[in-house]
C-alpha positions in Angstrom: 147.8 81.5 90.3 150.4 79.8 88.1 151.7 76.5 89.4 155.3 77.2 88.5 155.5 80.0 91.1 158.2 79.7 93.7 156.5 78.5 97.0 159.2 80.3 99.0 157.9 83.7 97.8 154.3 83.0 98.9 152.4 83.2 102.2 152.4 80.0 104.2 148.9 78.9 103.1 149.8 79.5 99.5 153.0 77.5 99.8 151.1 74.5 101.2 148.4 74.6 98.5 151.0 74.7 95.7 153.1 72.0 97.1 150.2 69.6 97.6 148.9 70.3 94.1 152.3 69.5 92.6 152.5 66.2 94.4 148.9 65.4 93.4 149.7 66.1 89.7 152.9 64.0 90.0 155.6 63.3 87.5 154.7 62.8 83.8 153.6 59.2 83.4 156.2 57.1 81.6 158.8 59.9 81.4 162.4 58.7 81.3 164.6 59.6 84.2 167.0 62.4 83.6 170.5 61.7 85.0 171.7 65.1 84.0 173.0 64.4 80.5 170.5 62.5 78.4 167.4 60.3 78.7 168.6 56.8 79.5 167.4 53.2 80.2 167.5 53.3 84.0 167.9 49.5 84.3 171.4 49.6 83.0 172.5 52.1 85.6 170.7 50.7 88.6 172.3 48.3 91.2 170.5 45.7 93.3 169.4 48.0 96.1 168.0 50.4 93.5 170.7 53.1 93.4 171.0 54.8 90.1 174.6 55.5 88.9 175.8 58.0 86.4 177.6 55.4 84.3 176.4 52.0 83.0 177.2 49.2 85.5 179.4 46.3 84.6 178.2 42.7 84.5 178.1 40.8 87.7 181.4 39.5 89.0 181.9 35.9 90.2 181.8 37.2 93.8 178.5 39.0 93.2 177.0 35.8 91.6 178.1 33.8 94.7 176.6 36.4 97.0 173.3 36.3 95.1 173.1 32.6 95.4 173.7 32.8 99.1 171.0 35.5 99.3 168.6 33.2 97.5 169.2 30.4 100.0 168.7 32.8 102.9 165.5 34.0 101.3 164.1 30.5 101.1 164.8 30.0 104.8 163.0 33.3 105.6 160.0 32.4 103.4 159.6 29.1 105.3 159.8 31.0 108.6 157.4 33.7 107.6 154.9 31.0 106.5 154.9 29.6 110.0 155.2 32.9 111.9 153.4 31.9 115.0 156.0 29.2 115.6 159.0 31.4 115.0 158.1 34.9 116.1 159.6 34.7 119.6 162.4 32.3 119.0 166.2 32.7 119.2 166.4 31.6 115.5 164.4 34.6 114.4 166.6 37.0 116.4 169.7 35.4 114.9 168.4 35.8 111.4 167.3 39.3 111.9 170.8 40.3 113.1 172.3 38.7 110.0 170.0 40.9 107.9 166.6 40.3 106.3 166.9 39.5 102.6 165.5 42.2 100.3 162.9 39.9 98.7 161.1 39.3 102.1 162.0 42.4 104.0 158.7 44.1 103.6 156.7 41.1 104.8 159.1 40.5 107.7 158.9 44.1 108.8 155.2 44.0 108.6 155.0 40.9 110.9 157.7 42.2 113.3 155.9 45.5 113.7 152.3 44.0 113.8 151.2 46.3 111.0 148.1 44.3 110.1 146.9 44.4 113.7 147.4 48.1 114.2 145.7 48.9 110.9 142.7 46.8 111.8 142.5 48.7 115.1 142.6 52.1 113.3 140.5 51.8 110.1 140.5 55.0 108.1 142.8 56.8 110.6 145.7 57.3 108.1 143.5 59.1 105.6 142.0 61.3 108.3 145.5 62.2 109.6 146.7 62.9 106.1 143.9 65.4 105.4 144.4 67.0 108.8 148.1 67.4 108.3 147.7 69.0 104.9 146.1 72.0 106.7 149.5 72.9 108.3 151.1 74.7 105.4 154.3 75.6 107.3 155.1 71.9 108.1 154.3 71.0 104.5 156.9 73.5 103.2 159.6 72.1 105.5 158.7 68.5 104.6 158.8 69.0 100.8 162.3 70.5 101.1 163.5 67.4 102.8 161.6 65.0 100.6 163.3 66.5 97.5 166.7 65.6 99.0 165.8 62.1 100.4 167.3 59.1 98.6 167.8 61.2 95.5 169.8 58.5 93.7 167.3 55.7 94.3 165.2 54.8 91.3 162.0 55.0 93.4 162.7 58.5 94.6 164.6 60.0 91.7 161.6 61.6 90.0 160.7 65.0 91.5 157.0 64.9 92.6 156.9 61.2 91.5 154.7 58.6 93.2 157.2 57.7 95.9 158.0 61.3 96.7 154.3 61.9 97.0 153.8 59.0 99.3 156.7 60.1 101.4 155.3 63.6 101.7 151.9 62.3 102.6 153.2 60.0 105.4 155.3 62.7 107.0 152.4 65.2 106.8 150.0 62.6 108.3 152.5 61.7 111.1 152.9 65.3 112.1 149.2 65.4 112.8 149.1 62.0 114.3 151.9 62.6 116.8 152.0 66.4 117.6 154.5 65.7 120.4 157.1 65.0 117.7 155.4 66.8 114.8 158.0 66.8 112.0 161.7 66.1 112.3 163.9 66.1 109.2 165.5 62.8 110.1 162.1 61.1 109.8 162.2 61.7 106.0 165.0 59.2 105.4 163.6 56.6 107.9 160.2 56.8 106.2 161.7 56.6 102.7 163.5 53.3 103.7 160.2 51.9 104.9 158.6 52.9 101.6 161.1 50.9 99.7 159.5 47.7 101.1 156.1 48.6 102.3 152.9 50.1 100.8 152.1 53.7 101.8 149.7 53.1 104.7 151.8 50.2 106.0 154.8 52.4 106.0 152.9 55.0 108.0 151.9 52.5 110.7 155.5 51.1 110.7 156.7 54.6 111.5 154.2 54.9 114.3 155.2 51.6 115.7 158.8 52.4 115.7 158.4 55.9 117.2 155.4 55.6 119.5 154.9 51.9 120.0 155.6 50.5 123.5 158.2 48.0 122.2 160.5 50.5 120.4 159.5 54.1 121.6 162.1 55.8 119.4 160.3 59.1 119.5 162.4 60.3 122.4 165.2 60.9 119.8 163.0 63.2 117.8 160.9 65.0 120.5 161.6 68.7 121.4 161.5 67.6 125.0 165.1 66.6 125.8 164.6 65.5 129.4 163.7 62.0 128.5 166.5 61.7 126.1 169.0 62.9 128.7 167.7 60.2 131.1 168.1 57.6 128.4 171.6 58.6 127.6 172.4 58.6 131.4 171.1 55.0 131.6 173.1 54.0 128.6 176.3 55.3 130.2 175.5 53.3 133.3 175.0 50.1 131.3 178.2 50.7 129.3 180.2 51.4 132.5 178.9 48.2 134.1 178.9 45.8 131.1 181.6 47.2 128.8 184.0 49.2 131.1 186.8 49.2 128.5 184.6 50.7 125.8 183.3 53.3 128.3 186.8 54.3 129.3 187.7 54.7 125.6 184.7 56.9 125.0 185.4 59.1 128.0 189.1 59.5 127.1 188.3 60.1 123.5 
């Protein structure tokens, strides 16, 4: 079977096999990124968060230089805090700094500590690999996932290459999670969330970060993605009660709007 066949025209199992093979083959090593016109030096078109623009970016303005200096100072503060995590992990200072935003340079390490990634990985050795292989046997889910992966963070330099490394990792994590948590399975909004995790975390760490956010006791966000809406309705009802009691003006505005 030729690998350039359209998966949409094949049976489910054939679709899954072709999609997995394409991701395993990946993008041509060292190929330049095509922005639609000509092969370019991506660095000249990429801003600090990693978004690739169609035109070459101007030099940093005075304001941007000032903001980068401020970010550098905040990064130094975070590095000191992360180095003594036991001291800071449950403090008001940590909460305040999280709300201000975690600097890009330390975001991955901070997320890893906040979500106890090392702990849950040590409790589940080899689990991610097993779930990934199990998920790959569900061809129908793979087909839906790859459609969403191809449209996720399309302008970011890490995801701009079709069937590139990060797209492959994103697909693998979503496939694995669909097997790990069948109650949720796959929901298209998970693609973007997982992609953001992958910007700062290695593949397996991003998988466990997703599980902590959705199924962990502290966050339990899977209610927003589960086909069972009863729990979500209870949560929304509780939120209305809290708003009515704590922020009556906001609640009246929402109701009247």
